[in-house]
N, CA, C and O atoms as a Tripos MOL2 file, in Angstrom:
@<TRIPOS>MOLECULE
protein
  320   319    80     0     0
PROTEIN
NO_CHARGES

@<TRIPOS>ATOM
      1 N          72.7110   84.6810  102.4150 N.3       1 UNK1
      2 CA         72.3960   84.0790  103.6810 C.3       1 UNK1
      3 C          71.8740   85.1720  104.6150 C.2       1 UNK1
      4 O          72.3990   86.2850  104.6510 O.2       1 UNK1
      5 N          70.8610   84.8380  105.3460 N.am      2 UNK2
      6 CA         70.2670   85.7900  106.2710 C.3       2 UNK2
      7 C          70.8220   85.5820  107.6740 C.2       2 UNK2
      8 O          70.8470   84.4590  108.1790 O.2       2 UNK2
      9 N          71.2620   86.6520  108.2910 N.am      3 UNK3
     10 CA         71.7180   86.5640  109.6740 C.3       3 UNK3
     11 C          72.9540   85.7120  109.8480 C.2       3 UNK3
     12 O          73.7210   85.4970  108.9090 O.2       3 UNK3
     13 N          73.1340   85.2280  111.0700 N.am      4 UNK4
     14 CA         74.3060   84.4030  111.3760 C.3       4 UNK4
     15 C          74.0460   82.9510  111.0120 C.2       4 UNK4
     16 O          72.8910   82.5360  110.9180 O.2       4 UNK4
     17 N          75.1050   82.1730  110.8040 N.am      5 UNK5
     18 CA         74.9230   80.7520  110.4970 C.3       5 UNK5
     19 C          74.1600   80.0580  111.6190 C.2       5 UNK5
     20 O          74.3250   80.3960  112.7910 O.2       5 UNK5
     21 N          73.3350   79.1010  111.2610 N.am      6 UNK6
     22 CA         72.4840   78.4150  112.2210 C.3       6 UNK6
     23 C          73.2960   77.7420  113.3180 C.2       6 UNK6
     24 O          72.9090   77.7960  114.4860 O.2       6 UNK6
     25 N          74.4260   77.1030  112.9660 N.am      7 UNK7
     26 CA         75.1870   76.4100  114.0050 C.3       7 UNK7
     27 C          75.7400   77.3720  115.0490 C.2       7 UNK7
     28 O          75.8190   77.0110  116.2230 O.2       7 UNK7
     29 N          76.1230   78.5830  114.6590 N.am      8 UNK8
     30 CA         76.6130   79.5700  115.6200 C.3       8 UNK8
     31 C          75.4630   80.0570  116.4910 C.2       8 UNK8
     32 O          75.6360   80.2480  117.6950 O.2       8 UNK8
     33 N          74.2930   80.2590  115.8960 N.am      9 UNK9
     34 CA         73.1170   80.6880  116.6450 C.3       9 UNK9
     35 C          72.7430   79.6440  117.6980 C.2       9 UNK9
     36 O          72.5050   79.9870  118.8560 O.2       9 UNK9
     37 N          72.6900   78.3780  117.3010 N.am     10 UNK10
     38 CA         72.3410   77.2950  118.2230 C.3      10 UNK10
     39 C          73.4000   77.1720  119.3070 C.2      10 UNK10
     40 O          73.0720   76.9850  120.4790 O.2      10 UNK10
     41 N          74.6680   77.2750  118.9230 N.am     11 UNK11
     42 CA         75.7540   77.1910  119.8980 C.3      11 UNK11
     43 C          75.6020   78.2720  120.9580 C.2      11 UNK11
     44 O          75.7460   77.9980  122.1500 O.2      11 UNK11
     45 N          75.3140   79.4880  120.5380 N.am     12 UNK12
     46 CA         75.1390   80.5780  121.4880 C.3      12 UNK12
     47 C          73.9850   80.2990  122.4430 C.2      12 UNK12
     48 O          74.1020   80.5210  123.6480 O.2      12 UNK12
     49 N          72.8790   79.8130  121.9060 N.am     13 UNK13
     50 CA         71.7220   79.5320  122.7470 C.3      13 UNK13
     51 C          72.0110   78.4530  123.7820 C.2      13 UNK13
     52 O          71.6160   78.5820  124.9400 O.2      13 UNK13
     53 N          72.6930   77.3980  123.3740 N.am     14 UNK14
     54 CA         72.9010   76.2510  124.2500 C.3      14 UNK14
     55 C          74.0810   76.4020  125.2010 C.2      14 UNK14
     56 O          74.0070   75.9590  126.3470 O.2      14 UNK14
     57 N          75.1580   77.0150  124.7490 N.am     15 UNK15
     58 CA         76.3840   76.9440  125.5240 C.3      15 UNK15
     59 C          76.9090   78.2570  126.0920 C.2      15 UNK15
     60 O          77.7270   78.2310  127.0120 O.2      15 UNK15
     61 N          76.4810   79.3740  125.5920 N.am     16 UNK16
     62 CA         77.0670   80.6230  126.0710 C.3      16 UNK16
     63 C          76.8070   80.8080  127.5620 C.2      16 UNK16
     64 O          77.6550   81.3530  128.2690 O.2      16 UNK16
     65 N          75.6610   80.3670  128.0490 N.am     17 UNK17
     66 CA         75.3590   80.4980  129.4630 C.3      17 UNK17
     67 C          76.2240   79.5610  130.3090 C.2      17 UNK17
     68 O          76.6410   79.9130  131.4130 O.2      17 UNK17
     69 N          76.4870   78.3680  129.7800 N.am     18 UNK18
     70 CA         77.2560   77.3830  130.5310 C.3      18 UNK18
     71 C          78.7500   77.6710  130.4760 C.2      18 UNK18
     72 O          79.4350   77.5670  131.4940 O.2      18 UNK18
     73 N          79.2570   78.0270  129.3230 N.am     19 UNK19
     74 CA         80.6770   78.3220  129.1510 C.3      19 UNK19
     75 C          80.8400   79.7930  128.8150 C.2      19 UNK19
     76 O          80.4700   80.2340  127.7270 O.2      19 UNK19
     77 N          81.3880   80.5420  129.7420 N.am     20 UNK20
     78 CA         81.5530   81.9760  129.5230 C.3      20 UNK20
     79 C          82.9060   82.3200  128.9210 C.2      20 UNK20
     80 O          83.0690   83.3780  128.3120 O.2      20 UNK20
     81 N          83.8700   81.4350  129.0880 N.am     21 UNK21
     82 CA         85.2120   81.7280  128.6050 C.3      21 UNK21
     83 C          85.7760   80.5290  127.8500 C.2      21 UNK21
     84 O          85.4520   79.3760  128.1320 O.2      21 UNK21
     85 N          86.6310   80.8450  126.8810 N.am     22 UNK22
     86 CA         87.3180   79.8440  126.0720 C.3      22 UNK22
     87 C          88.7930   80.1840  126.0740 C.2      22 UNK22
     88 O          89.1660   81.3480  126.2200 O.2      22 UNK22
     89 N          89.6290   79.1820  125.9130 N.am     23 UNK23
     90 CA         91.0660   79.4100  125.8590 C.3      23 UNK23
     91 C          91.5900   78.9010  124.5150 C.2      23 UNK23
     92 O          91.1670   77.8590  124.0150 O.2      23 UNK23
     93 N          92.5110   79.6570  123.9550 N.am     24 UNK24
     94 CA         93.1310   79.3240  122.6730 C.3      24 UNK24
     95 C          94.1990   78.2660  122.9080 C.2      24 UNK24
     96 O          95.1220   78.4740  123.6940 O.2      24 UNK24
     97 N          94.0720   77.1330  122.2270 N.am     25 UNK25
     98 CA         95.0120   76.0200  122.3960 C.3      25 UNK25
     99 C          95.7680   75.8150  121.0820 C.2      25 UNK25
    100 O          95.1720   75.5150  120.0480 O.2      25 UNK25
    101 N          97.0860   75.9830  121.1430 N.am     26 UNK26
    102 CA         97.9450   75.7650  119.9730 C.3      26 UNK26
    103 C          98.7120   74.4580  120.1790 C.2      26 UNK26
    104 O          98.9960   74.0560  121.3080 O.2      26 UNK26
    105 N          99.0380   73.8110  119.0700 N.am     27 UNK27
    106 CA         99.8560   72.6010  119.1190 C.3      27 UNK27
    107 C         101.3180   73.0140  119.0180 C.2      27 UNK27
    108 O         101.7690   73.4810  117.9720 O.2      27 UNK27
    109 N         102.0490   72.8410  120.1060 N.am     28 UNK28
    110 CA        103.4440   73.2700  120.1260 C.3      28 UNK28
    111 C         104.3490   72.1380  119.6370 C.2      28 UNK28
    112 O         104.8550   71.3240  120.4100 O.2      28 UNK28
    113 N         104.5230   72.1290  118.3270 N.am     29 UNK29
    114 CA        105.4540   71.1860  117.7070 C.3      29 UNK29
    115 C         106.2950   71.9690  116.7040 C.2      29 UNK29
    116 O         106.2960   73.2000  116.7310 O.2      29 UNK29
    117 N         107.0050   71.2790  115.8250 N.am     30 UNK30
    118 CA        107.8830   71.9750  114.8800 C.3      30 UNK30
    119 C         107.1160   72.7090  113.7820 C.2      30 UNK30
    120 O         107.7250   73.3980  112.9640 O.2      30 UNK30
    121 N         105.7810   72.5700  113.7530 N.am     31 UNK31
    122 CA        104.9800   73.2280  112.7230 C.3      31 UNK31
    123 C         104.1920   74.4340  113.2470 C.2      31 UNK31
    124 O         103.4910   75.0880  112.4750 O.2      31 UNK31
    125 N         104.2950   74.7370  114.5430 N.am     32 UNK32
    126 CA        103.5280   75.8620  115.0800 C.3      32 UNK32
    127 C         104.0460   77.1700  114.4870 C.2      32 UNK32
    128 O         105.2540   77.3820  114.3890 O.2      32 UNK32
    129 N         103.1280   78.0360  114.0960 N.am     33 UNK33
    130 CA        103.5230   79.3100  113.4840 C.3      33 UNK33
    131 C         103.5550   80.4040  114.5500 C.2      33 UNK33
    132 O         102.9640   80.2350  115.6160 O.2      33 UNK33
    133 N         104.2290   81.5130  114.2850 N.am     34 UNK34
    134 CA        104.3160   82.6020  115.2620 C.3      34 UNK34
    135 C         102.9470   83.1790  115.6330 C.2      34 UNK34
    136 O         102.7360   83.5730  116.7800 O.2      34 UNK34
    137 N         102.0300   83.2320  114.6900 N.am     35 UNK35
    138 CA        100.6980   83.7780  114.9660 C.3      35 UNK35
    139 C          99.9490   82.8950  115.9720 C.2      35 UNK35
    140 O          99.3580   83.4010  116.9260 O.2      35 UNK35
    141 N          99.9760   81.5930  115.7580 N.am     36 UNK36
    142 CA         99.3030   80.6670  116.6870 C.3      36 UNK36
    143 C          99.9920   80.6740  118.0470 C.2      36 UNK36
    144 O          99.3350   80.6260  119.0870 O.2      36 UNK36
    145 N         101.3030   80.7340  118.0290 N.am     37 UNK37
    146 CA        102.0570   80.7800  119.2740 C.3      37 UNK37
    147 C         101.7110   82.0330  120.0720 C.2      37 UNK37
    148 O         101.6610   82.0040  121.3020 O.2      37 UNK37
    149 N         101.4780   83.1190  119.3660 N.am     38 UNK38
    150 CA        101.1230   84.3870  120.0130 C.3      38 UNK38
    151 C          99.8030   84.2890  120.7770 C.2      38 UNK38
    152 O          99.6850   84.8250  121.8780 O.2      38 UNK38
    153 N          98.8090   83.6070  120.2000 N.am     39 UNK39
    154 CA         97.4890   83.5150  120.8250 C.3      39 UNK39
    155 C          97.4000   82.4100  121.8770 C.2      39 UNK39
    156 O          96.4350   82.3790  122.6410 O.2      39 UNK39
    157 N          98.3580   81.5200  121.9380 N.am     40 UNK40
    158 CA         98.2890   80.3480  122.8190 C.3      40 UNK40
    159 C          97.9920   80.7360  124.2670 C.2      40 UNK40
    160 O          98.5770   81.6680  124.8200 O.2      40 UNK40
    161 N          97.0660   79.9910  124.8560 N.am     41 UNK41
    162 CA         96.6590   80.1570  126.2550 C.3      41 UNK41
    163 C          95.9550   81.4800  126.5500 C.2      41 UNK41
    164 O          95.8180   81.8570  127.7130 O.2      41 UNK41
    165 N          95.5140   82.1780  125.5260 N.am     42 UNK42
    166 CA         94.7890   83.4330  125.7120 C.3      42 UNK42
    167 C          93.3120   83.1350  125.9420 C.2      42 UNK42
    168 O          92.6980   82.4230  125.1470 O.2      42 UNK42
    169 N          92.7270   83.6730  127.0250 N.am     43 UNK43
    170 CA         91.2990   83.4520  127.2530 C.3      43 UNK43
    171 C          90.4510   84.4570  126.4650 C.2      43 UNK43
    172 O          90.8580   85.5990  126.2510 O.2      43 UNK43
    173 N          89.2690   84.0090  126.0400 N.am     44 UNK44
    174 CA         88.3330   84.8350  125.2930 C.3      44 UNK44
    175 C          86.9130   84.5350  125.7560 C.2      44 UNK44
    176 O          86.6150   83.4150  126.1720 O.2      44 UNK44
    177 N          86.0450   85.5250  125.6840 N.am     45 UNK45
    178 CA         84.6220   85.2450  125.7430 C.3      45 UNK45
    179 C          84.2030   84.8690  124.3280 C.2      45 UNK45
    180 O          84.9660   85.0690  123.3830 O.2      45 UNK45
    181 N          83.0080   84.3300  124.1730 N.am     46 UNK46
    182 CA         82.5410   83.9760  122.8320 C.3      46 UNK46
    183 C          82.4640   85.2210  121.9480 C.2      46 UNK46
    184 O          82.8240   85.1730  120.7720 O.2      46 UNK46
    185 N          81.9980   86.3240  122.5080 N.am     47 UNK47
    186 CA         81.9000   87.5770  121.7420 C.3      47 UNK47
    187 C          83.2810   88.0600  121.2990 C.2      47 UNK47
    188 O          83.4480   88.4960  120.1600 O.2      47 UNK47
    189 N          84.2630   87.9880  122.1830 N.am     48 UNK48
    190 CA         85.6220   88.4040  121.8290 C.3      48 UNK48
    191 C          86.1970   87.5080  120.7350 C.2      48 UNK48
    192 O          86.8660   87.9920  119.8220 O.2      48 UNK48
    193 N          85.9380   86.2110  120.8260 N.am     49 UNK49
    194 CA         86.4410   85.2780  119.8220 C.3      49 UNK49
    195 C          85.8320   85.5940  118.4560 C.2      49 UNK49
    196 O          86.5360   85.5840  117.4460 O.2      49 UNK49
    197 N          84.5380   85.8720  118.4220 N.am     50 UNK50
    198 CA         83.8780   86.1910  117.1480 C.3      50 UNK50
    199 C          84.4200   87.4880  116.5670 C.2      50 UNK50
    200 O          84.5530   87.6120  115.3490 O.2      50 UNK50
    201 N          84.7340   88.4570  117.4220 N.am     51 UNK51
    202 CA         85.2790   89.7310  116.9430 C.3      51 UNK51
    203 C          86.7280   89.5970  116.4790 C.2      51 UNK51
    204 O          87.1410   90.2700  115.5340 O.2      51 UNK51
    205 N          87.4940   88.7400  117.1320 N.am     52 UNK52
    206 CA         88.9240   88.5970  116.8450 C.3      52 UNK52
    207 C          89.1990   87.7080  115.6430 C.2      52 UNK52
    208 O          90.1080   87.9800  114.8590 O.2      52 UNK52
    209 N          88.4130   86.6420  115.4980 N.am     53 UNK53
    210 CA         88.6510   85.6510  114.4510 C.3      53 UNK53
    211 C          87.4670   85.6140  113.4920 C.2      53 UNK53
    212 O          86.4630   84.9640  113.7820 O.2      53 UNK53
    213 N          87.5660   86.3010  112.3520 N.am     54 UNK54
    214 CA         86.4230   86.4060  111.4340 C.3      54 UNK54
    215 C          85.9910   85.0810  110.8120 C.2      54 UNK54
    216 O          84.8550   84.9660  110.3530 O.2      54 UNK54
    217 N          86.8610   84.0860  110.7850 N.am     55 UNK55
    218 CA         86.5150   82.7910  110.1930 C.3      55 UNK55
    219 C          86.2410   81.7380  111.2610 C.2      55 UNK55
    220 O          86.3930   80.5430  111.0100 O.2      55 UNK55
    221 N          85.8420   82.1700  112.4340 N.am     56 UNK56
    222 CA         85.5750   81.2720  113.5460 C.3      56 UNK56
    223 C          84.5410   80.2230  113.1570 C.2      56 UNK56
    224 O          83.4620   80.5500  112.6620 O.2      56 UNK56
    225 N          84.8850   78.9650  113.3860 N.am     57 UNK57
    226 CA         83.9760   77.8540  113.0930 C.3      57 UNK57
    227 C          83.5620   77.2110  114.4100 C.2      57 UNK57
    228 O          84.4050   76.9210  115.2600 O.2      57 UNK57
    229 N          82.2810   76.9920  114.5730 N.am     58 UNK58
    230 CA         81.7460   76.3920  115.7880 C.3      58 UNK58
    231 C          81.4010   74.9340  115.5060 C.2      58 UNK58
    232 O          80.6640   74.6330  114.5670 O.2      58 UNK58
    233 N          81.9380   74.0300  116.3270 N.am     59 UNK59
    234 CA         81.6340   72.6020  116.1760 C.3      59 UNK59
    235 C          81.2520   72.0420  117.5370 C.2      59 UNK59
    236 O          81.2770   72.7500  118.5440 O.2      59 UNK59
    237 N          80.9010   70.7720  117.5560 N.am     60 UNK60
    238 CA         80.5840   70.1130  118.8190 C.3      60 UNK60
    239 C          81.8170   69.9410  119.7020 C.2      60 UNK60
    240 O          81.6870   69.6990  120.9020 O.2      60 UNK60
    241 N          82.9980   70.0610  119.1290 N.am     61 UNK61
    242 CA         84.2320   69.8100  119.8620 C.3      61 UNK61
    243 C          84.8970   71.0840  120.3690 C.2      61 UNK61
    244 O          85.7640   71.0110  121.2400 O.2      61 UNK61
    245 N          84.5250   72.2220  119.8620 N.am     62 UNK62
    246 CA         85.1360   73.4790  120.2710 C.3      62 UNK62
    247 C          85.0260   74.5140  119.1710 C.2      62 UNK62
    248 O          84.3050   74.3220  118.1920 O.2      62 UNK62
    249 N          85.7360   75.5980  119.3350 N.am     63 UNK63
    250 CA         85.7550   76.6850  118.3590 C.3      63 UNK63
    251 C          87.0660   76.6080  117.5870 C.2      63 UNK63
    252 O          88.1330   76.4560  118.1810 O.2      63 UNK63
    253 N          86.9850   76.7130  116.2820 N.am     64 UNK64
    254 CA         88.1820   76.6960  115.4390 C.3      64 UNK64
    255 C          88.3940   78.0940  114.8630 C.2      64 UNK64
    256 O          87.5640   78.5720  114.0900 O.2      64 UNK64
    257 N          89.4950   78.7560  115.2280 N.am     65 UNK65
    258 CA         89.7030   80.1420  114.8000 C.3      65 UNK65
    259 C          90.1060   80.3080  113.3390 C.2      65 UNK65
    260 O          89.8690   81.3690  112.7620 O.2      65 UNK65
    261 N          90.7060   79.2950  112.7240 N.am     66 UNK66
    262 CA         91.1380   79.3650  111.3150 C.3      66 UNK66
    263 C          91.8430   80.6860  111.0020 C.2      66 UNK66
    264 O          91.4170   81.4280  110.1170 O.2      66 UNK66
    265 N          92.9090   80.9720  111.7220 N.am     67 UNK67
    266 CA         93.5990   82.2370  111.4780 C.3      67 UNK67
    267 C          94.5040   82.1910  110.2540 C.2      67 UNK67
    268 O          94.9750   83.2290  109.7900 O.2      67 UNK67
    269 N          94.7500   80.9990  109.7310 N.am     68 UNK68
    270 CA         95.5100   80.8560  108.4900 C.3      68 UNK68
    271 C          95.1850   79.4950  107.8820 C.2      68 UNK68
    272 O          94.5720   78.6530  108.5390 O.2      68 UNK68
    273 N          95.5820   79.2800  106.6610 N.am     69 UNK69
    274 CA         95.3410   78.0030  105.9900 C.3      69 UNK69
    275 C          96.0410   76.8760  106.7680 C.2      69 UNK69
    276 O          97.1770   77.0360  107.2140 O.2      69 UNK69
    277 N          95.3600   75.7530  106.9210 N.am     70 UNK70
    278 CA         95.8670   74.5780  107.6370 C.3      70 UNK70
    279 C          96.0980   74.8170  109.1230 C.2      70 UNK70
    280 O          96.9130   74.1280  109.7370 O.2      70 UNK70
    281 N          95.4060   75.7650  109.7010 N.am     71 UNK71
    282 CA         95.5110   76.0350  111.1360 C.3      71 UNK71
    283 C          94.9650   74.8240  111.8980 C.2      71 UNK71
    284 O          93.8950   74.3070  111.5770 O.2      71 UNK71
    285 N          95.7070   74.3860  112.8980 N.am     72 UNK72
    286 CA         95.3250   73.2100  113.6920 C.3      72 UNK72
    287 C          94.8720   73.5810  115.0950 C.2      72 UNK72
    288 O          94.6420   72.6950  115.9190 O.2      72 UNK72
    289 N          94.7410   74.8590  115.3830 N.am     73 UNK73
    290 CA         94.4060   75.3240  116.7220 C.3      73 UNK73
    291 C          92.9100   75.1790  116.9950 C.2      73 UNK73
    292 O          92.0940   75.0630  116.0810 O.2      73 UNK73
    293 N          92.5870   75.1910  118.2750 N.am     74 UNK74
    294 CA         91.2050   75.0750  118.7190 C.3      74 UNK74
    295 C          91.0320   75.9600  119.9520 C.2      74 UNK74
    296 O          91.9950   76.2520  120.6600 O.2      74 UNK74
    297 N          89.8250   76.3700  120.1900 N.am     75 UNK75
    298 CA         89.4980   77.1070  121.4090 C.3      75 UNK75
    299 C          88.5480   76.2210  122.2100 C.2      75 UNK75
    300 O          87.4870   75.8260  121.7270 O.2      75 UNK75
    301 N          88.9480   75.9180  123.4390 N.am     76 UNK76
    302 CA         88.1710   75.0180  124.2890 C.3      76 UNK76
    303 C          87.5490   75.7890  125.4440 C.2      76 UNK76
    304 O          88.1010   76.7930  125.8950 O.2      76 UNK76
    305 N          86.3910   75.3150  125.9280 N.am     77 UNK77
    306 CA         85.7570   76.0030  127.0540 C.3      77 UNK77
    307 C          86.6050   75.9030  128.3120 C.2      77 UNK77
    308 O          87.2590   74.8900  128.5580 O.2      77 UNK77
    309 N          86.5830   76.9540  129.0960 N.am     78 UNK78
    310 CA         87.2420   76.9560  130.4000 C.3      78 UNK78
    311 C          86.2080   76.4920  131.4130 C.2      78 UNK78
    312 O          85.1710   77.1310  131.5900 O.2      78 UNK78
    313 N          86.4910   75.3860  132.0710 N.am     79 UNK79
    314 CA         85.5780   74.8430  133.0770 C.3      79 UNK79
    315 C          86.1080   75.2320  134.4400 C.2      79 UNK79
    316 O          87.2340   74.9000  134.8100 O.2      79 UNK79
    317 N          85.2770   75.9380  135.1760 N.am     80 UNK80
    318 CA         85.7090   76.4130  136.5050 C.3      80 UNK80
    319 C          85.1280   75.5590  137.5930 C.2      80 UNK80
    320 O          85.3800   75.8050  138.7730 O.2      80 UNK80
@<TRIPOS>BOND
     1     1     2 1
     2     2     3 1
     3     3     4 2
     4     3     5 am
     5     5     6 1
     6     6     7 1
     7     7     8 2
     8     7     9 am
     9     9    10 1
    10    10    11 1
    11    11    12 2
    12    11    13 am
    13    13    14 1
    14    14    15 1
    15    15    16 2
    16    15    17 am
    17    17    18 1
    18    18    19 1
    19    19    20 2
    20    19    21 am
    21    21    22 1
    22    22    23 1
    23    23    24 2
    24    23    25 am
    25    25    26 1
    26    26    27 1
    27    27    28 2
    28    27    29 am
    29    29    30 1
    30    30    31 1
    31    31    32 2
    32    31    33 am
    33    33    34 1
    34    34    35 1
    35    35    36 2
    36    35    37 am
    37    37    38 1
    38    38    39 1
    39    39    40 2
    40    39    41 am
    41    41    42 1
    42    42    43 1
    43    43    44 2
    44    43    45 am
    45    45    46 1
    46    46    47 1
    47    47    48 2
    48    47    49 am
    49    49    50 1
    50    50    51 1
    51    51    52 2
    52    51    53 am
    53    53    54 1
    54    54    55 1
    55    55    56 2
    56    55    57 am
    57    57    58 1
    58    58    59 1
    59    59    60 2
    60    59    61 am
    61    61    62 1
    62    62    63 1
    63    63    64 2
    64    63    65 am
    65    65    66 1
    66    66    67 1
    67    67    68 2
    68    67    69 am
    69    69    70 1
    70    70    71 1
    71    71    72 2
    72    71    73 am
    73    73    74 1
    74    74    75 1
    75    75    76 2
    76    75    77 am
    77    77    78 1
    78    78    79 1
    79    79    80 2
    80    79    81 am
    81    81    82 1
    82    82    83 1
    83    83    84 2
    84    83    85 am
    85    85    86 1
    86    86    87 1
    87    87    88 2
    88    87    89 am
    89    89    90 1
    90    90    91 1
    91    91    92 2
    92    91    93 am
    93    93    94 1
    94    94    95 1
    95    95    96 2
    96    95    97 am
    97    97    98 1
    98    98    99 1
    99    99   100 2
   100    99   101 am
   101   101   102 1
   102   102   103 1
   103   103   104 2
   104   103   105 am
   105   105   106 1
   106   106   107 1
   107   107   108 2
   108   107   109 am
   109   109   110 1
   110   110   111 1
   111   111   112 2
   112   111   113 am
   113   113   114 1
   114   114   115 1
   115   115   116 2
   116   115   117 am
   117   117   118 1
   118   118   119 1
   119   119   120 2
   120   119   121 am
   121   121   122 1
   122   122   123 1
   123   123   124 2
   124   123   125 am
   125   125   126 1
   126   126   127 1
   127   127   128 2
   128   127   129 am
   129   129   130 1
   130   130   131 1
   131   131   132 2
   132   131   133 am
   133   133   134 1
   134   134   135 1
   135   135   136 2
   136   135   137 am
   137   137   138 1
   138   138   139 1
   139   139   140 2
   140   139   141 am
   141   141   142 1
   142   142   143 1
   143   143   144 2
   144   143   145 am
   145   145   146 1
   146   146   147 1
   147   147   148 2
   148   147   149 am
   149   149   150 1
   150   150   151 1
   151   151   152 2
   152   151   153 am
   153   153   154 1
   154   154   155 1
   155   155   156 2
   156   155   157 am
   157   157   158 1
   158   158   159 1
   159   159   160 2
   160   159   161 am
   161   161   162 1
   162   162   163 1
   163   163   164 2
   164   163   165 am
   165   165   166 1
   166   166   167 1
   167   167   168 2
   168   167   169 am
   169   169   170 1
   170   170   171 1
   171   171   172 2
   172   171   173 am
   173   173   174 1
   174   174   175 1
   175   175   176 2
   176   175   177 am
   177   177   178 1
   178   178   179 1
   179   179   180 2
   180   179   181 am
   181   181   182 1
   182   182   183 1
   183   183   184 2
   184   183   185 am
   185   185   186 1
   186   186   187 1
   187   187   188 2
   188   187   189 am
   189   189   190 1
   190   190   191 1
   191   191   192 2
   192   191   193 am
   193   193   194 1
   194   194   195 1
   195   195   196 2
   196   195   197 am
   197   197   198 1
   198   198   199 1
   199   199   200 2
   200   199   201 am
   201   201   202 1
   202   202   203 1
   203   203   204 2
   204   203   205 am
   205   205   206 1
   206   206   207 1
   207   207   208 2
   208   207   209 am
   209   209   210 1
   210   210   211 1
   211   211   212 2
   212   211   213 am
   213   213   214 1
   214   214   215 1
   215   215   216 2
   216   215   217 am
   217   217   218 1
   218   218   219 1
   219   219   220 2
   220   219   221 am
   221   221   222 1
   222   222   223 1
   223   223   224 2
   224   223   225 am
   225   225   226 1
   226   226   227 1
   227   227   228 2
   228   227   229 am
   229   229   230 1
   230   230   231 1
   231   231   232 2
   232   231   233 am
   233   233   234 1
   234   234   235 1
   235   235   236 2
   236   235   237 am
   237   237   238 1
   238   238   239 1
   239   239   240 2
   240   239   241 am
   241   241   242 1
   242   242   243 1
   243   243   244 2
   244   243   245 am
   245   245   246 1
   246   246   247 1
   247   247   248 2
   248   247   249 am
   249   249   250 1
   250   250   251 1
   251   251   252 2
   252   251   253 am
   253   253   254 1
   254   254   255 1
   255   255   256 2
   256   255   257 am
   257   257   258 1
   258   258   259 1
   259   259   260 2
   260   259   261 am
   261   261   262 1
   262   262   263 1
   263   263   264 2
   264   263   265 am
   265   265   266 1
   266   266   267 1
   267   267   268 2
   268   267   269 am
   269   269   270 1
   270   270   271 1
   271   271   272 2
   272   271   273 am
   273   273   274 1
   274   274   275 1
   275   275   276 2
   276   275   277 am
   277   277   278 1
   278   278   279 1
   279   279   280 2
   280   279   281 am
   281   281   282 1
   282   282   283 1
   283   283   284 2
   284   283   285 am
   285   285   286 1
   286   286   287 1
   287   287   288 2
   288   287   289 am
   289   289   290 1
   290   290   291 1
   291   291   292 2
   292   291   293 am
   293   293   294 1
   294   294   295 1
   295   295   296 2
   296   295   297 am
   297   297   298 1
   298   298   299 1
   299   299   300 2
   300   299   301 am
   301   301   302 1
   302   302   303 1
   303   303   304 2
   304   303   305 am
   305   305   306 1
   306   306   307 1
   307   307   308 2
   308   307   309 am
   309   309   310 1
   310   310   311 1
   311   311   312 2
   312   311   313 am
   313   313   314 1
   314   314   315 1
   315   315   316 2
   316   315   317 am
   317   317   318 1
   318   318   319 1
   319   319   320 2
@<TRIPOS>SUBSTRUCTURE
     1 UNK1         2 RESIDUE 1 A UNK
     2 UNK2         6 RESIDUE 1 A UNK
     3 UNK3        10 RESIDUE 1 A UNK
     4 UNK4        14 RESIDUE 1 A UNK
     5 UNK5        18 RESIDUE 1 A UNK
     6 UNK6        22 RESIDUE 1 A UNK
     7 UNK7        26 RESIDUE 1 A UNK
     8 UNK8        30 RESIDUE 1 A UNK
     9 UNK9        34 RESIDUE 1 A UNK
    10 UNK10       38 RESIDUE 1 A UNK
    11 UNK11       42 RESIDUE 1 A UNK
    12 UNK12       46 RESIDUE 1 A UNK
    13 UNK13       50 RESIDUE 1 A UNK
    14 UNK14       54 RESIDUE 1 A UNK
    15 UNK15       58 RESIDUE 1 A UNK
    16 UNK16       62 RESIDUE 1 A UNK
    17 UNK17       66 RESIDUE 1 A UNK
    18 UNK18       70 RESIDUE 1 A UNK
    19 UNK19       74 RESIDUE 1 A UNK
    20 UNK20       78 RESIDUE 1 A UNK
    21 UNK21       82 RESIDUE 1 A UNK
    22 UNK22       86 RESIDUE 1 A UNK
    23 UNK23       90 RESIDUE 1 A UNK
    24 UNK24       94 RESIDUE 1 A UNK
    25 UNK25       98 RESIDUE 1 A UNK
    26 UNK26      102 RESIDUE 1 A UNK
    27 UNK27      106 RESIDUE 1 A UNK
    28 UNK28      110 RESIDUE 1 A UNK
    29 UNK29      114 RESIDUE 1 A UNK
    30 UNK30      118 RESIDUE 1 A UNK
    31 UNK31      122 RESIDUE 1 A UNK
    32 UNK32      126 RESIDUE 1 A UNK
    33 UNK33      130 RESIDUE 1 A UNK
    34 UNK34      134 RESIDUE 1 A UNK
    35 UNK35      138 RESIDUE 1 A UNK
    36 UNK36      142 RESIDUE 1 A UNK
    37 UNK37      146 RESIDUE 1 A UNK
    38 UNK38      150 RESIDUE 1 A UNK
    39 UNK39      154 RESIDUE 1 A UNK
    40 UNK40      158 RESIDUE 1 A UNK
    41 UNK41      162 RESIDUE 1 A UNK
    42 UNK42      166 RESIDUE 1 A UNK
    43 UNK43      170 RESIDUE 1 A UNK
    44 UNK44      174 RESIDUE 1 A UNK
    45 UNK45      178 RESIDUE 1 A UNK
    46 UNK46      182 RESIDUE 1 A UNK
    47 UNK47      186 RESIDUE 1 A UNK
    48 UNK48      190 RESIDUE 1 A UNK
    49 UNK49      194 RESIDUE 1 A UNK
    50 UNK50      198 RESIDUE 1 A UNK
    51 UNK51      202 RESIDUE 1 A UNK
    52 UNK52      206 RESIDUE 1 A UNK
    53 UNK53      210 RESIDUE 1 A UNK
    54 UNK54      214 RESIDUE 1 A UNK
    55 UNK55      218 RESIDUE 1 A UNK
    56 UNK56      222 RESIDUE 1 A UNK
    57 UNK57      226 RESIDUE 1 A UNK
    58 UNK58      230 RESIDUE 1 A UNK
    59 UNK59      234 RESIDUE 1 A UNK
    60 UNK60      238 RESIDUE 1 A UNK
    61 UNK61      242 RESIDUE 1 A UNK
    62 UNK62      246 RESIDUE 1 A UNK
    63 UNK63      250 RESIDUE 1 A UNK
    64 UNK64      254 RESIDUE 1 A UNK
    65 UNK65      258 RESIDUE 1 A UNK
    66 UNK66      262 RESIDUE 1 A UNK
    67 UNK67      266 RESIDUE 1 A UNK
    68 UNK68      270 RESIDUE 1 A UNK
    69 UNK69      274 RESIDUE 1 A UNK
    70 UNK70      278 RESIDUE 1 A UNK
    71 UNK71      282 RESIDUE 1 A UNK
    72 UNK72      286 RESIDUE 1 A UNK
    73 UNK73      290 RESIDUE 1 A UNK
    74 UNK74      294 RESIDUE 1 A UNK
    75 UNK75      298 RESIDUE 1 A UNK
    76 UNK76      302 RESIDUE 1 A UNK
    77 UNK77      306 RESIDUE 1 A UNK
    78 UNK78      310 RESIDUE 1 A UNK
    79 UNK79      314 RESIDUE 1 A UNK
    80 UNK80      318 RESIDUE 1 A UNK
């Protein structure tokens, strides 16, 4: 594959200017793991998220960090 995935490239072009910050959202139930709990409510820029989470997935609904198998967390834009 050449360069970055197309969906990440398009996401950067369309949304990086509009949304400068994202917040890590964990589901606090009996299945939350210590790693997800650690990142909860942490703000990131898109660049920081890409550097911190190597398996970051970009979708129309938000950023998925995939820090472990079956991770249910999401990163949502911070609207000011």
